[in-house]
BAFI-3210 file (N, C-alpha, C; in Angstrom, 3 decimals, decimal comma, padded with zeros to 6 digits):
// residues 129
n [1|2|3|4|5|6|7|8|9|10|11|12|13|14|15|16|17|18|19|20|21|22|23|24|25|26|27|28|29|30|31|32|33|34|35|36|37|38|39|40|41|42|43|44|45|46|47|48|49|50|51|52|53|54|55|56|57|58|59|60|61|62|63|64|65|66|67|68|69|70|71|72|73|74|75|76|77|78|79|80|81|82|83|84|85|86|87|88|89|90|91|92|93|94|95|96|97|98|99|100|101|102|103|104|105|106|107|108|109|110|111|112|113|114|115|116|117|118|119|120|121|122|123|124|125|126|127|128|129]
n.u [120,378|121,971|123,707|125,328|126,887|126,803|129,670|129,556|128,322|128,356|130,248|129,012|126,344|125,932|126,112|123,844|121,820|122,159|121,323|118,635|117,613|117,960|116,160|113,734|113,717|113,546|111,031|109,434|109,881|108,737|106,048|105,477|105,714|103,550|101,403|101,643|101,295|098,654|097,279|098,011|097,366|094,438|094,125|095,625|094,302|091,789|092,556|093,002|093,603|096,601|096,621|098,194|101,618|104,077|107,094|108,717|110,183|113,378|113,031|113,743|111,814|108,640|105,316|102,509|099,387|096,265|093,210|091,165|091,665|093,688|096,996|100,436|103,852|106,694|109,551|111,484|112,162|114,303|116,523|114,879|112,485|110,132|109,869|109,400|106,944|105,408|105,483|104,136|101,556|100,559|099,658|098,450|096,220|097,217|097,618|098,136|099,560|100,455|101,488|104,089|105,326|108,439|111,701|112,831|110,693|107,365|106,754|105,478|104,165|103,585|101,610|101,138|099,776|101,017|103,574|104,724|105,979|106,754|108,451|107,918|108,995|107,163|107,499|106,199|103,113|100,785|098,977|096,435|096,851]
n.v [105,233|103,333|103,426|102,730|104,930|105,387|105,244|107,138|109,378|112,755|114,270|116,515|116,123|113,768|114,665|116,309|114,376|112,921|114,881|115,159|112,573|112,522|114,526|113,352|111,155|112,527|113,743|111,480|110,446|112,495|112,260|109,732|110,281|112,052|110,316|108,443|110,180|110,951|108,620|108,180|110,482|110,661|108,469|109,238|111,617|110,632|109,125|106,346|103,271|101,229|097,799|095,552|094,615|093,521|091,930|092,440|090,327|090,707|093,378|095,149|096,457|096,994|095,779|097,626|097,213|098,659|099,448|100,077|098,630|099,586|099,174|099,640|099,981|100,378|101,828|102,220|105,478|105,615|102,965|100,143|101,369|100,373|097,895|098,708|099,933|097,690|096,248|098,034|097,810|095,608|096,397|098,872|101,208|102,209|104,888|106,868|110,050|112,251|113,344|114,068|115,358|114,877|115,416|112,833|111,141|110,207|110,945|109,435|109,878|108,009|107,755|106,967|106,758|109,266|110,410|108,740|107,438|106,820|107,167|106,586|106,027|106,039|103,745|102,725|101,746|099,170|096,093|094,427|091,012]
n.w [087,765|085,327|082,418|079,370|077,302|073,736|071,677|069,790|070,728|071,498|074,117|075,341|074,665|076,029|078,670|078,710|078,360|080,746|082,579|081,822|082,337|085,120|085,860|085,101|086,835|089,286|089,011|088,974|091,539|093,022|092,209|093,256|095,992|096,286|095,745|097,845|100,048|099,558|100,205|102,855|104,378|104,827|106,578|108,777|109,458|110,235|112,368|112,354|113,840|114,084|113,414|113,034|112,634|110,461|109,345|106,166|104,087|102,658|101,830|103,777|105,183|106,788|106,995|107,599|108,948|108,972|110,779|109,016|106,759|105,180|104,024|104,425|103,399|105,365|107,060|110,032|111,369|112,984|113,714|114,945|115,602|114,387|115,606|118,240|117,864|117,125|119,534|121,207|120,261|121,528|124,013|123,830|122,175|119,156|117,111|114,149|114,659|113,265|109,981|107,695|104,732|103,368|101,810|101,723|101,857|103,071|106,326|109,176|112,345|115,195|118,125|121,562|124,829|127,121|126,548|124,675|121,655|118,149|114,998|111,495|108,123|105,282|102,773|100,630|098,999|099,811|099,462|101,291|102,226]
ca.u [120,332|123,280|123,662|126,592|126,650|127,444|130,914|129,272|127,638|129,194|130,241|128,014|125,045|125,879|125,804|122,440|120,995|122,222|120,465|117,230|117,256|117,867|114,908|112,647|113,747|113,056|109,578|108,831|109,948|107,741|104,732|105,324|105,465|102,173|100,507|101,714|100,664|097,203|096,745|098,320|096,720|093,119|094,299|096,091|093,242|090,730|093,118|092,780|094,666|097,342|096,179|099,227|102,891|104,821|108,267|108,673|111,481|114,133|112,837|114,132|110,629|107,582|103,964|101,626|097,984|095,394|091,872|090,268|092,098|094,859|098,283|101,552|105,206|107,394|110,752|111,609|113,042|115,481|116,516|114,140|111,205|109,009|109,743|108,752|105,550|104,770|105,312|103,114|100,240|100,122|099,061|097,848|095,641|098,235|097,128|099,044|099,263|100,754|102,328|104,775|106,034|109,814|112,410|113,119|109,462|106,301|107,044|104,287|104,483|102,574|101,684|100,274|100,096|101,270|104,813|105,318|105,736|107,833|108,220|108,278|108,983|106,398|108,304|105,349|101,752|100,696|097,618|096,311|096,900]
ca.v [104,540|103,134|103,076|102,953|105,723|104,983|105,982|108,192|110,486|113,871|114,406|117,514|115,463|112,798|115,441|116,722|113,189|112,650|115,856|114,840|111,365|112,909|115,268|112,372|110,394|113,408|113,865|110,195|110,384|113,449|111,652|108,644|110,917|112,558|109,164|107,925|111,166|110,905|107,452|108,241|111,628|110,356|107,527|110,045|112,555|109,879|108,453|104,905|102,569|100,119|096,531|094,518|094,958|092,300|092,210|092,078|089,733|091,211|094,797|095,949|097,234|096,271|096,020|098,126|096,981|099,535|098,925|100,306|097,810|100,187|098,547|100,433|099,510|101,438|101,524|103,141|106,638|105,170|101,505|099,630|102,045|099,514|096,886|099,380|100,091|096,369|095,938|098,926|097,321|094,564|096,974|100,185|101,568|103,059|105,521|107,908|111,375|113,269|112,933|115,179|114,980|115,380|114,976|111,397|110,363|110,633|110,546|109,310|109,746|107,289|108,125|106,306|107,277|110,701|110,822|107,608|107,467|106,518|107,638|105,713|106,594|105,158|103,457|102,341|101,288|097,721|095,562|093,344|089,681]
ca.w [086,500|084,753|081,014|078,684|076,095|072,493|071,449|068,823|071,386|071,911|075,578|075,754|074,557|077,131|079,871|078,585|078,616|082,187|083,255|081,525|083,093|086,525|086,014|085,025|088,089|090,348|088,821|089,367|092,996|093,517|091,976|094,222|097,278|096,264|095,821|099,213|100,927|099,325|100,915|104,283|105,019|105,408|107,693|109,906|109,824|110,924|113,547|112,213|114,570|113,491|113,983|112,953|111,989|110,102|108,509|104,748|103,775|101,522|101,535|104,938|105,512|107,482|106,506|108,646|108,624|109,737|111,047|107,873|105,629|104,537|104,321|103,945|103,660|106,079|107,841|111,149|111,213|113,720|113,816|116,084|115,785|113,998|116,662|119,371|117,459|117,206|120,956|121,767|119,841|122,449|125,216|123,608|120,879|118,540|115,890|113,668|115,203|112,258|108,845|107,054|103,517|103,370|100,604|101,730|101,919|103,963|107,697|110,006|113,772|115,969|119,526|122,525|126,152|127,215|125,876|123,965|120,221|117,211|113,639|110,384|106,778|104,403|101,589|099,520|099,242|099,809|099,494|102,273|101,605]
c.u [121,735|123,106|124,998|126,321|127,367|128,708|130,698|128,588|128,648|129,142|129,232|126,606|124,858|125,507|124,332|121,496|120,988|121,316|118,987|116,770|117,101|116,566|113,706|112,571|113,206|111,543|108,867|108,803|108,905|106,330|104,468|105,024|104,044|101,167|100,483|101,011|099,149|096,561|096,923|097,530|095,332|093,190|094,715|094,973|092,130|091,241|092,899|093,916|095,349|096,859|097,283|100,451|103,598|106,000|108,029|110,066|112,104|113,987|113,316|113,022|109,683|106,255|103,118|100,186|097,130|093,989|090,917|090,654|093,282|096,110|099,383|102,862|105,964|108,656|110,828|112,483|114,373|115,400|115,793|112,774|110,013|108,797|109,062|107,268|104,799|104,530|104,210|101,709|099,685|099,371|098,270|097,130|096,624|097,704|098,141|098,603|099,491|101,512|102,866|105,469|107,395|110,515|112,670|111,869|108,433|106,594|105,739|104,738|103,301|102,746|100,708|100,684|100,361|102,486|105,475|104,996|106,966|107,461|108,633|108,285|108,247|107,180|107,473|103,955|101,721|099,232|097,557|096,289|095,675]
c.v [104,430|102,711|103,427|103,742|105,130|105,810|107,140|109,406|111,523|113,992|115,438|116,929|114,451|113,504|115,869|115,549|112,836|113,599|115,541|113,594|111,673|113,661|114,330|111,569|111,239|113,590|112,609|110,058|111,309|112,893|110,530|109,205|111,453|111,423|108,594|108,883|111,149|109,725|107,570|109,342|111,313|109,402|108,290|110,962|111,870|109,156|106,953|104,150|101,478|098,844|095,483|095,073|093,654|092,662|091,775|091,597|090,389|092,692|095,722|096,928|096,368|096,657|096,450|097,944|097,847|098,946|099,104|099,502|098,379|099,433|099,370|099,712|100,664|100,906|102,560|104,328|106,350|103,648|101,074|100,271|101,156|098,414|097,477|099,568|098,764|095,969|096,783|098,451|096,270|095,136|098,259|100,247|102,568|103,578|106,567|109,271|112,478|112,639|114,191|114,642|115,662|114,890|113,471|110,540|110,963|110,063|110,538|109,098|109,074|107,645|107,291|106,804|108,769|111,126|109,691|107,715|107,105|107,077|106,604|106,533|105,598|104,991|103,033|101,938|099,790|097,333|094,491|092,006|088,887]
c.w [085,945|083,301|080,399|077,400|074,887|072,314|070,478|069,449|071,840|073,435|076,094|075,682|075,690|078,435|079,861|078,859|080,097|082,959|083,039|082,283|084,581|086,789|085,982|086,321|089,240|090,247|089,288|090,883|093,612|093,348|092,982|095,608|097,373|096,419|097,244|100,174|100,778|100,040|102,430|104,997|105,580|106,603|108,942|110,386|110,616|112,168|113,530|112,909|113,738|114,173|114,017|112,228|111,677|109,205|107,063|104,374|102,541|101,234|102,645|105,312|106,307|106,867|107,695|108,177|109,544|109,830|109,871|106,635|104,866|104,969|103,668|104,220|104,296|106,738|108,948|110,809|111,893|113,807|115,087|116,299|115,444|115,035|117,900|119,080|117,596|118,669|121,582|121,421|120,803|123,656|124,986|122,266|120,286|117,215|115,428|114,185|114,175|111,102|108,169|105,816|103,522|102,101|100,558|101,880|102,855|105,347|108,490|111,449|114,460|117,431|120,343|123,905|126,100|126,395|125,109|122,485|119,422|115,850|112,619|109,102|105,899|103,109|100,395|099,978|099,136|099,807|100,559|101,570|101,908]
res [m|s|w|e|p|s|r|d|i|d|p|l|d|e|y|d|l|d|e|r|f|a|a|i|a|a|d|r|l|d|e|q|g|e|l|i|a|a|h|v|t|p|v|v|r|r|g|v|p|v|r|r|v|e|p|v|a|g|l|r|s|s|r|l|h|f|a|d|g|t|s|l|l|a|r|g|e|v|a|g|d|v|a|v|l|a|q|a|l|q|r|h|r|v|a|p|a|s|c|v|r|a|p|d|g|v|h|v|h|f|q|w|g|v|r|r|g|v|g|v|v|v|t|g|l|d|q|p|e]
***
């Protein structure tokens, strides 16, 4: 967040406001992570397969569509992971194998075959179009 303090604000008060805004932002991020985890966990637990992957213009994310109608926005843990996932859908049933909540978001690992898999970070919830 960027804001310009009034010239009448004491520097100590300015520091206190910065700390309070940072705490609010951290709480909001934690709430968002809880909401995402609440939507992703049942999909992973039930092993719902991904049906379609499509890019989302301007967000540097992709939309993952699952067989139960759930749609999530995600980016690869490593560049190219989402493209590998999309290619795997052409030949395999790909379902989430696990999810872990981390400081940078909810990480979901997809697996197919014996040793094939990729990871994504869920960046948000989405609605099917």
